[in-house]
ZAMARMI-941456 format. One record per atom (N, C-alpha, C, O): residue number from 1; residue in one letter; atom name; x, y negated, z negated. Coordinates in Angstrom, 3 decimals, decimal comma, m for minus. Layout:
{pos->NUM code->a site->CA u->X v->Y w->Z}
...
END
This chain:
{pos->1 code->m site->N u->m11,009 v->m8,517 w->14,090}
{pos->1 code->m site->CA u->m10,573 v->m7,916 w->13,563}
{pos->1 code->m site->C u->m10,198 v->m5,738 w->13,745}
{pos->1 code->m site->O u->m10,709 v->m4,832 w->14,403}
{pos->2 code->a site->N u->m9,172 v->m5,833 w->12,825}
{pos->2 code->a site->CA u->m8,717 v->m4,441 w->12,863}
{pos->2 code->a site->C u->m10,119 v->m2,974 w->13,110}
{pos->2 code->a site->O u->m10,728 v->m3,283 w->12,086}
{pos->3 code->r site->N u->m10,507 v->m2,406 w->13,372}
{pos->3 code->r site->CA u->m11,619 v->m1,489 w->12,289}
{pos->3 code->r site->C u->m10,486 v->m0,544 w->12,267}
{pos->3 code->r site->O u->m9,538 v->m0,201 w->12,973}
{pos->4 code->h site->N u->m11,180 v->m0,209 w->10,805}
{pos->4 code->h site->CA u->m10,197 v->1,121 w->9,826}
{pos->4 code->h site->C u->m11,547 v->2,385 w->10,095}
{pos->4 code->h site->O u->m12,661 v->2,133 w->10,553}
{pos->5 code->l site->N u->m11,015 v->3,792 w->9,643}
{pos->5 code->l site->CA u->m11,446 v->4,982 w->9,021}
{pos->5 code->l site->C u->m11,565 v->5,026 w->7,623}
{pos->5 code->l site->O u->m11,067 v->3,962 w->7,256}
{pos->6 code->i site->N u->m12,032 v->5,801 w->6,384}
{pos->6 code->i site->CA u->m11,798 v->6,723 w->5,627}
{pos->6 code->i site->C u->m11,373 v->8,188 w->5,342}
{pos->6 code->i site->O u->m12,182 v->9,051 w->5,001}
{pos->7 code->i site->N u->m9,203 v->8,541 w->5,609}
{pos->7 code->i site->CA u->m9,165 v->9,228 w->5,602}
{pos->7 code->i site->C u->m9,254 v->10,295 w->4,474}
{pos->7 code->i site->O u->m8,789 v->9,772 w->3,461}
{pos->8 code->a site->N u->m9,522 v->11,151 w->4,302}
{pos->8 code->a site->CA u->m8,659 v->11,912 w->2,780}
{pos->8 code->a site->C u->m8,714 v->13,335 w->3,205}
{pos->8 code->a site->O u->m9,228 v->14,094 w->4,027}
{pos->9 code->v site->N u->m7,682 v->13,266 w->1,920}
{pos->9 code->v site->CA u->m6,810 v->15,314 w->2,496}
{pos->9 code->v site->C u->m7,576 v->15,494 w->0,703}
{pos->9 code->v site->O u->m7,755 v->14,817 w->m0,309}
{pos->10 code->a site->N u->m7,726 v->16,349 w->1,028}
{pos->10 code->a site->CA u->m8,340 v->17,482 w->m0,426}
{pos->10 code->a site->C u->m7,007 v->18,942 w->m0,160}
{pos->10 code->a site->O u->m6,488 v->19,595 w->0,746}
{pos->11 code->a site->N u->m6,998 v->18,830 w->m1,288}
{pos->11 code->a site->CA u->m5,801 v->19,710 w->m1,875}
{pos->11 code->a site->C u->m5,628 v->21,621 w->m1,249}
{pos->11 code->a site->O u->m4,727 v->22,435 w->m1,046}
{pos->12 code->r site->N u->m7,315 v->21,534 w->m1,149}
{pos->12 code->r site->CA u->m7,257 v->23,002 w->m0,798}
{pos->12 code->r site->C u->m7,837 v->23,025 w->0,777}
{pos->12 code->r site->O u->m8,285 v->24,063 w->1,264}
{pos->13 code->r site->N u->m7,778 v->21,774 w->1,505}
{pos->13 code->r site->CA u->m7,769 v->22,133 w->2,669}
{pos->13 code->r site->C u->m6,584 v->21,544 w->3,854}
{pos->13 code->r site->O u->m6,002 v->20,473 w->3,681}
{pos->14 code->a site->N u->m6,347 v->22,419 w->5,049}
{pos->14 code->a site->CA u->m5,198 v->21,923 w->5,540}
{pos->14 code->a site->C u->m5,848 v->20,406 w->6,788}
{pos->14 code->a site->O u->m5,725 v->19,286 w->7,283}
{pos->15 code->e site->N u->m6,303 v->21,229 w->6,681}
{pos->15 code->e site->CA u->m6,952 v->19,434 w->7,876}
{pos->15 code->e site->C u->m7,754 v->18,318 w->7,586}
{pos->15 code->e site->O u->m8,832 v->18,497 w->7,019}
{pos->16 code->p site->N u->m7,234 v->16,764 w->8,012}
{pos->16 code->p site->CA u->m8,267 v->16,410 w->6,988}
{pos->16 code->p site->C u->m9,624 v->16,018 w->7,134}
{pos->16 code->p site->O u->m10,198 v->16,557 w->8,081}
{pos->17 code->l site->N u->m10,291 v->15,223 w->6,453}
{pos->17 code->l site->CA u->m11,605 v->14,935 w->6,479}
{pos->17 code->l site->C u->m11,509 v->13,369 w->6,713}
{pos->17 code->l site->O u->m10,536 v->12,655 w->6,467}
{pos->18 code->y site->N u->m12,829 v->12,963 w->7,285}
{pos->18 code->y site->CA u->m13,267 v->11,468 w->7,428}
{pos->18 code->y site->C u->m14,389 v->10,745 w->6,629}
{pos->18 code->y site->O u->m15,531 v->10,985 w->7,021}
{pos->19 code->f site->N u->m14,316 v->10,293 w->6,064}
{pos->19 code->f site->CA u->m15,789 v->9,616 w->5,382}
{pos->19 code->f site->C u->m16,662 v->9,103 w->6,590}
{pos->19 code->f site->O u->m16,455 v->8,292 w->7,492}
{pos->20 code->f site->N u->m17,769 v->9,943 w->6,220}
{pos->20 code->f site->CA u->m19,206 v->9,399 w->6,899}
{pos->20 code->f site->C u->m20,212 v->8,355 w->6,472}
{pos->20 code->f site->O u->m20,552 v->7,367 w->7,123}
{pos->21 code->g site->N u->m20,663 v->8,752 w->5,196}
{pos->21 code->g site->CA u->m21,540 v->7,971 w->4,559}
{pos->21 code->g site->C u->m21,751 v->8,776 w->3,536}
{pos->21 code->g site->O u->m21,065 v->9,751 w->3,229}
{pos->22 code->y site->N u->m22,796 v->8,335 w->2,950}
{pos->22 code->y site->CA u->m23,217 v->8,860 w->1,305}
{pos->22 code->y site->C u->m24,720 v->8,941 w->1,457}
{pos->22 code->y site->O u->m25,356 v->7,992 w->1,914}
{pos->23 code->r site->N u->m25,280 v->10,051 w->1,082}
{pos->23 code->r site->CA u->m26,605 v->10,906 w->0,932}
{pos->23 code->r site->C u->m27,112 v->9,940 w->m0,412}
{pos->23 code->r site->O u->m26,356 v->10,009 w->m1,381}
{pos->24 code->d site->N u->m27,982 v->9,300 w->m0,517}
{pos->24 code->d site->CA u->m28,687 v->9,317 w->m1,733}
{pos->24 code->d site->C u->m29,619 v->10,394 w->m2,070}
{pos->24 code->d site->O u->m30,466 v->10,647 w->m1,213}
{pos->25 code->r site->N u->m29,633 v->11,345 w->m3,573}
{pos->25 code->r site->CA u->m30,371 v->12,251 w->m3,845}
{pos->25 code->r site->C u->m31,190 v->11,590 w->m5,131}
{pos->25 code->r site->O u->m31,744 v->12,447 w->m5,820}
{pos->26 code->g site->N u->m31,320 v->10,567 w->m5,465}
{pos->26 code->g site->CA u->m32,530 v->10,060 w->m6,098}
{pos->26 code->g site->C u->m30,796 v->9,421 w->m7,330}
{pos->26 code->g site->O u->m29,836 v->8,719 w->m7,010}
{pos->27 code->a site->N u->m31,152 v->10,119 w->m8,705}
{pos->27 code->a site->CA u->m30,460 v->10,253 w->m9,684}
{pos->27 code->a site->C u->m28,974 v->10,065 w->m8,827}
{pos->27 code->a site->O u->m28,553 v->8,911 w->m8,911}
{pos->28 code->t site->N u->m28,385 v->10,695 w->m8,278}
{pos->28 code->t site->CA u->m26,896 v->11,210 w->m7,877}
{pos->28 code->t site->C u->m26,540 v->10,880 w->m6,238}
{pos->28 code->t site->O u->m27,557 v->11,207 w->m5,627}
{pos->29 code->t site->N u->m25,653 v->10,435 w->m5,395}
{pos->29 code->t site->CA u->m25,269 v->10,361 w->m4,580}
{pos->29 code->t site->C u->m24,356 v->10,976 w->m4,406}
{pos->29 code->t site->O u->m23,418 v->11,045 w->m5,200}
{pos->30 code->e site->N u->m24,440 v->11,650 w->m3,162}
{pos->30 code->e site->CA u->m23,286 v->12,695 w->m1,802}
{pos->30 code->e site->C u->m22,504 v->11,745 w->m0,839}
{pos->30 code->e site->O u->m22,835 v->11,177 w->0,202}
{pos->31 code->c site->N u->m21,276 v->11,782 w->m1,607}
{pos->31 code->c site->CA u->m20,555 v->11,490 w->m0,323}
{pos->31 code->c site->C u->m20,205 v->12,769 w->0,676}
{pos->31 code->c site->O u->m19,760 v->13,909 w->0,543}
{pos->32 code->l site->N u->m20,609 v->12,018 w->1,621}
{pos->32 code->l site->CA u->m20,430 v->12,956 w->2,649}
{pos->32 code->l site->C u->m19,093 v->12,927 w->3,954}
{pos->32 code->l site->O u->m18,807 v->11,948 w->4,643}
{pos->33 code->w site->N u->m18,605 v->13,951 w->3,994}
{pos->33 code->w site->CA u->m17,469 v->13,933 w->5,043}
{pos->33 code->w site->C u->m17,477 v->14,793 w->6,325}
{pos->33 code->w site->O u->m17,852 v->15,961 w->6,429}
{pos->34 code->t site->N u->m17,015 v->14,023 w->7,221}
{pos->34 code->t site->CA u->m16,599 v->14,830 w->8,799}
{pos->34 code->t site->C u->m15,055 v->14,983 w->8,876}
{pos->34 code->t site->O u->m14,249 v->14,184 w->8,400}
{pos->35 code->p site->N u->m14,607 v->16,726 w->9,895}
{pos->35 code->p site->CA u->m13,630 v->16,564 w->10,536}
{pos->35 code->p site->C u->m13,129 v->15,807 w->11,598}
{pos->35 code->p site->O u->m11,972 v->15,677 w->11,999}
{pos->36 code->d site->N u->m14,585 v->15,144 w->12,140}
{pos->36 code->d site->CA u->m14,762 v->14,425 w->13,520}
{pos->36 code->d site->C u->m14,277 v->13,300 w->13,091}
{pos->36 code->d site->O u->m15,170 v->12,793 w->12,412}
{pos->37 code->r site->N u->m13,186 v->12,489 w->13,106}
{pos->37 code->r site->CA u->m12,588 v->11,519 w->13,940}
{pos->37 code->r site->C u->m13,582 v->10,430 w->14,069}
{pos->37 code->r site->O u->m13,659 v->9,403 w->13,393}
{pos->38 code->w site->N u->m14,248 v->10,779 w->14,940}
{pos->38 code->w site->CA u->m15,361 v->10,407 w->16,293}
{pos->38 code->w site->C u->m16,839 v->9,928 w->15,640}
{pos->38 code->w site->O u->m17,768 v->9,274 w->16,113}
{pos->39 code->q site->N u->m16,616 v->10,563 w->14,334}
{pos->39 code->q site->CA u->m17,897 v->10,940 w->13,698}
{pos->39 code->q site->C u->m17,634 v->9,309 w->12,617}
{pos->39 code->q site->O u->m18,491 v->8,455 w->12,388}
{pos->40 code->a site->N u->m16,775 v->9,318 w->12,331}
{pos->40 code->a site->CA u->m16,156 v->8,683 w->11,210}
{pos->40 code->a site->C u->m16,795 v->7,258 w->11,025}
{pos->40 code->a site->O u->m16,887 v->6,535 w->12,018}
{pos->41 code->l site->N u->m17,244 v->6,816 w->9,791}
{pos->41 code->l site->CA u->m17,903 v->5,456 w->9,547}
{pos->41 code->l site->C u->m16,660 v->4,060 w->9,524}
{pos->41 code->l site->O u->m15,848 v->3,549 w->8,752}
{pos->42 code->w site->N u->m17,075 v->3,935 w->10,646}
{pos->42 code->w site->CA u->m15,967 v->2,746 w->11,328}
{pos->42 code->w site->C u->m16,189 v->1,212 w->10,191}
{pos->42 code->w site->O u->m17,247 v->0,586 w->10,133}
{pos->43 code->l site->N u->m14,654 v->0,785 w->9,204}
{pos->43 code->l site->CA u->m15,125 v->m0,468 w->8,226}
{pos->43 code->l site->C u->m13,778 v->m1,202 w->8,780}
{pos->43 code->l site->O u->m12,700 v->m0,786 w->9,206}
{pos->44 code->d site->N u->m14,525 v->m2,893 w->8,508}
{pos->44 code->d site->CA u->m13,203 v->m4,019 w->8,757}
{pos->44 code->d site->C u->m12,110 v->m3,445 w->7,333}
{pos->44 code->d site->O u->m12,241 v->m2,784 w->6,303}
{pos->45 code->a site->N u->m10,987 v->m4,206 w->8,094}
{pos->45 code->a site->CA u->m9,898 v->m2,788 w->7,213}
{pos->45 code->a site->C u->m9,847 v->m3,574 w->5,765}
{pos->45 code->a site->O u->m8,955 v->m3,094 w->5,065}
{pos->46 code->e site->N u->m10,575 v->m4,676 w->5,110}
{pos->46 code->e site->CA u->m10,820 v->m5,290 w->3,524}
{pos->46 code->e site->C u->m12,187 v->m4,597 w->2,679}
{pos->46 code->e site->O u->m12,635 v->m4,952 w->1,589}
{pos->47 code->e site->N u->m12,621 v->m3,608 w->3,484}
{pos->47 code->e site->CA u->m14,060 v->m2,895 w->3,496}
{pos->47 code->e site->C u->m14,123 v->m1,776 w->3,018}
{pos->47 code->e site->O u->m14,806 v->m1,492 w->2,034}
{pos->48 code->a site->N u->m13,080 v->m0,616 w->3,961}
{pos->48 code->a site->CA u->m12,098 v->0,065 w->4,380}
{pos->48 code->a site->C u->m11,110 v->0,275 w->3,014}
{pos->48 code->a site->O u->m11,215 v->1,462 w->2,709}
{pos->49 code->r site->N u->m10,460 v->m0,212 w->2,350}
{pos->49 code->r site->CA u->m9,398 v->m0,928 w->1,560}
{pos->49 code->r site->C u->m10,440 v->m0,099 w->0,040}
{pos->49 code->r site->O u->m10,335 v->0,906 w->m0,663}
{pos->50 code->d site->N u->m11,081 v->m0,893 w->0,132}
{pos->50 code->d site->CA u->m12,359 v->m1,194 w->m0,745}
{pos->50 code->d site->C u->m13,139 v->0,220 w->m1,582}
{pos->50 code->d site->O u->m13,434 v->0,581 w->m2,721}
{pos->51 code->e site->N u->m13,204 v->0,585 w->m0,488}
{pos->51 code->e site->CA u->m14,604 v->2,161 w->m0,476}
{pos->51 code->e site->C u->m13,671 v->3,400 w->m0,979}
{pos->51 code->e site->O u->m13,910 v->4,346 w->m1,729}
{pos->52 code->a site->N u->m12,159 v->2,881 w->m0,037}
{pos->52 code->a site->CA u->m11,019 v->3,449 w->m0,245}
{pos->52 code->a site->C u->m11,107 v->4,232 w->m2,360}
{pos->52 code->a site->O u->m11,040 v->5,326 w->m2,920}
{pos->53 code->a site->N u->m11,211 v->3,378 w->m2,582}
{pos->53 code->a site->CA u->m10,691 v->2,747 w->m3,351}
{pos->53 code->a site->C u->m11,777 v->3,727 w->m4,545}
{pos->53 code->a site->O u->m11,457 v->4,345 w->m5,561}
{pos->54 code->l site->N u->m12,668 v->3,595 w->m4,113}
{pos->54 code->l site->CA u->m13,968 v->4,085 w->m4,792}
{pos->54 code->l site->C u->m14,286 v->5,017 w->m4,903}
{pos->54 code->l site->O u->m14,885 v->5,386 w->m5,912}
{pos->55 code->l site->N u->m13,950 v->5,950 w->m3,680}
{pos->55 code->l site->CA u->m14,359 v->7,085 w->m2,859}
{pos->55 code->l site->C u->m12,889 v->8,431 w->m3,792}
{pos->55 code->l site->O u->m12,902 v->9,645 w->m3,996}
{pos->56 code->g site->N u->m11,903 v->7,363 w->m4,076}
{pos->56 code->g site->CA u->m10,661 v->8,472 w->m5,325}
{pos->56 code->g site->C u->m11,541 v->8,439 w->m6,702}
{pos->56 code->g site->O u->m11,740 v->9,333 w->m7,524}
{pos->57 code->i site->N u->m11,890 v->7,398 w->m6,666}
{pos->57 code->i site->CA u->m13,116 v->7,663 w->m8,195}
{pos->57 code->i site->C u->m14,039 v->9,029 w->m7,725}
{pos->57 code->i site->O u->m13,819 v->10,196 w->m8,048}
{pos->58 code->l site->N u->m14,756 v->8,691 w->m7,161}
{pos->58 code->l site->CA u->m16,369 v->9,537 w->m6,804}
{pos->58 code->l site->C u->m15,591 v->10,807 w->m6,421}
{pos->58 code->l site->O u->m16,391 v->11,734 w->m6,552}
{pos->59 code->c site->N u->m14,481 v->11,248 w->m6,037}
{pos->59 code->c site->CA u->m13,910 v->11,822 w->m4,989}
{pos->59 code->c site->C u->m12,891 v->12,266 w->m5,975}
{pos->59 code->c site->O u->m12,253 v->11,214 w->m5,957}
{pos->60 code->p site->N u->m12,041 v->13,240 w->m7,087}
{pos->60 code->p site->CA u->m11,179 v->13,282 w->m7,603}
{pos->60 code->p site->C u->m10,410 v->14,030 w->m6,994}
{pos->60 code->p site->O u->m9,199 v->13,932 w->m7,194}
{pos->61 code->g site->N u->m10,874 v->14,874 w->m6,186}
{pos->61 code->g site->CA u->m10,640 v->16,166 w->m5,624}
{pos->61 code->g site->C u->m10,051 v->15,541 w->m4,084}
{pos->61 code->g site->O u->m9,224 v->16,374 w->m3,716}
{pos->62 code->y site->N u->m10,107 v->14,812 w->m3,402}
{pos->62 code->y site->CA u->m9,699 v->14,052 w->m2,598}
{pos->62 code->y site->C u->m8,712 v->12,817 w->m2,584}
{pos->62 code->y site->O u->m8,147 v->12,564 w->m3,648}
{pos->63 code->r site->N u->m8,548 v->12,324 w->m1,901}
{pos->63 code->r site->CA u->m6,662 v->10,993 w->m1,325}
{pos->63 code->r site->C u->m7,367 v->10,869 w->m0,431}
{pos->63 code->r site->O u->m7,056 v->11,563 w->0,537}
{pos->64 code->p site->N u->m8,458 v->10,092 w->m0,290}
{pos->64 code->p site->CA u->m8,796 v->8,606 w->0,791}
{pos->64 code->p site->C u->m7,753 v->7,674 w->0,835}
{pos->64 code->p site->O u->m7,042 v->7,240 w->m0,071}
{pos->65 code->e site->N u->m7,774 v->7,465 w->1,887}
{pos->65 code->e site->CA u->m6,910 v->6,292 w->1,855}
{pos->65 code->e site->C u->m7,415 v->5,475 w->3,849}
{pos->65 code->e site->O u->m7,637 v->6,127 w->4,869}
{pos->66 code->a site->N u->m7,422 v->4,319 w->3,720}
{pos->66 code->a site->CA u->m7,753 v->3,182 w->4,597}
{pos->66 code->a site->C u->m7,111 v->3,391 w->6,115}
{pos->66 code->a site->O u->m5,885 v->3,309 w->6,188}
{pos->67 code->q site->N u->m7,705 v->3,601 w->7,084}
{pos->67 code->q site->CA u->m5,712 v->4,041 w->7,890}
{pos->67 code->q site->C u->m6,752 v->3,332 w->9,628}
{pos->67 code->q site->O u->m7,840 v->3,715 w->10,057}
{pos->68 code->p site->N u->m6,122 v->2,608 w->10,001}
{pos->68 code->p site->CA u->m6,463 v->1,955 w->11,672}
{pos->68 code->p site->C u->m6,817 v->2,550 w->12,219}
{pos->68 code->p site->O u->m6,173 v->3,596 w->12,300}
{pos->69 code->v site->N u->m8,094 v->2,456 w->13,058}
{pos->69 code->v site->CA u->m8,448 v->3,023 w->14,315}
{pos->69 code->v site->C u->m7,501 v->3,119 w->15,875}
{pos->69 code->v site->O u->m7,368 v->2,238 w->16,724}
{pos->70 code->c site->N u->m7,032 v->4,291 w->15,858}
{pos->70 code->c site->CA u->m6,208 v->3,865 w->17,319}
{pos->70 code->c site->C u->m6,854 v->4,505 w->18,448}
{pos->70 code->c site->O u->m7,241 v->5,663 w->18,294}
{pos->71 code->v site->N u->m7,033 v->3,908 w->19,587}
{pos->71 code->v site->CA u->m8,170 v->4,810 w->20,407}
{pos->71 code->v site->C u->m7,249 v->4,136 w->21,440}
{pos->71 code->v site->O u->m7,198 v->2,963 w->21,811}
{pos->72 code->t site->N u->m6,475 v->5,314 w->21,829}
{pos->72 code->t site->CA u->m5,656 v->4,891 w->23,436}
{pos->72 code->t site->C u->m6,260 v->5,925 w->24,417}
{pos->72 code->t site->O u->m7,034 v->6,615 w->23,754}
{pos->73 code->q site->N u->m6,252 v->6,145 w->25,110}
{pos->73 code->q site->CA u->m6,017 v->6,492 w->26,660}
{pos->73 code->q site->C u->m5,882 v->8,528 w->26,308}
{pos->73 code->q site->O u->m5,990 v->9,272 w->27,283}
{pos->74 code->g site->N u->m5,791 v->8,773 w->25,740}
{pos->74 code->g site->CA u->m5,154 v->10,415 w->25,689}
{pos->74 code->g site->C u->m5,862 v->10,602 w->24,655}
{pos->74 code->g site->O u->m5,964 v->11,824 w->24,550}
{pos->75 code->d site->N u->m6,488 v->10,039 w->23,716}
{pos->75 code->d site->CA u->m7,227 v->10,838 w->22,745}
{pos->75 code->d site->C u->m8,194 v->11,309 w->22,764}
{pos->75 code->d site->O u->m9,036 v->10,441 w->22,995}
{pos->76 code->p site->N u->m8,657 v->12,318 w->22,643}
{pos->76 code->p site->CA u->m9,998 v->13,499 w->22,848}
{pos->76 code->p site->C u->m10,782 v->12,916 w->22,339}
{pos->76 code->p site->O u->m11,922 v->13,368 w->22,240}
END
């Protein structure tokens, strides 16, 4: 099964961010993002799609979407 990651574009940011995970703060939960796609959380396709939909609700300033991970020899 192909692996996916969640990429998000923010209205005030030129570069995309990649979903890294959550930080539990007791009563609240913080969504963690990274500019480095190799640090992003890799998910199965269905799980990534569901997670992106949830992140769209939790992070209204971002436009998250699931994308397949393409690993090629030329990737940095």
